[in-house]
N, C-alpha and C positions, 0 to 999 in steps of 0.2 A: 169845151161845151157848146160854145156859140155856134162853131162850124160843122160840129157833128149833128146838132138838133136844130139848127137853124132858129134859135132864139136868142133875144137879148138876155143877158144875164147879169146879176149883181153877186158878186162873192164876198163873204165878209168872214173874217176869221172869229173862231171860239177859243177863247185862251184862260188858262189859270196861270198860278205863279210859276209853273215850269214852263210855259209858253204856249204856243199853239197845238191844241188839242183836237181840232176839228175846224170845220167851215159850214156856214150856212149859205146856201144858194138859191136866190131868189130869180125866178125867170118869169118871162112874157113874151108875148107875140114879137117877132122880128120887127114890125112895124111901129111898135111903141117903146120910147125911151123911158128911163125912170127919172121923175122930176126930182128937185133937190128936195122937197119935203119928204118924198116917200124914201129917198136916200138916209135922210136924216132920221125919219122912223125905223128903218130898217137896221141901222146903227143902233139906236137904242134897243131894240129886239136883240141884237147880238151881244150888246153889253149884259143884258138881262140874263140870256142864255149863259153867258160866260160866269155871271157871278153865281148863277145855279149851279153850274158843273163844279166851279171851285168849292163851294159850300159841300157838294156831294163827296168830292176827293176829301176834304178836311174831315168830313163826318166818318168816312171810311179810315182814315188814319187814326183818327182818336177811339173807334171801335177796336182797330187792332191794337193799340196801345192798351187799352181797357183789358182785352183778352189777355194780353202778354203778363199785365200787372197781376190780374187774376190767378193766372197759371203759377206765377211767381208766389204768390200768397199760399195758394193751395199747396204747394210743395214743400213748405217749410213743416218739419213734423213737430217743433216745440209750440206751446201756445203763445200768443202774442197778441197785443191790441194796437190798433191804429187810433189815436184820438186827435181832436182838433184843439185849438186854443181854449175852447170853453170846456174842455174834458169830455165832449160828446164822443162816443165809441163811433168810428168811421168804418172799422174793419176789424174783426175778430178771428 
């Protein structure tokens, strides 16, 4: 990027529990370098984006599991109940 666009850049990973899923790239004029406090700030942004991405992945996985369970319960022809420890009906 630096050689093609003639900019200074800072490239940071976006990760989740499976490893790297993307990159954040911060760019500025070729005559300006990134200060240490700016790098720290951009690292915090990268960490926050990584957490948000991980939460999205986890939410999607839980939604998929929910759909699978609902399909399973709906395919059972006999009547049944799922109750909690206080005998409240969770699924019928």
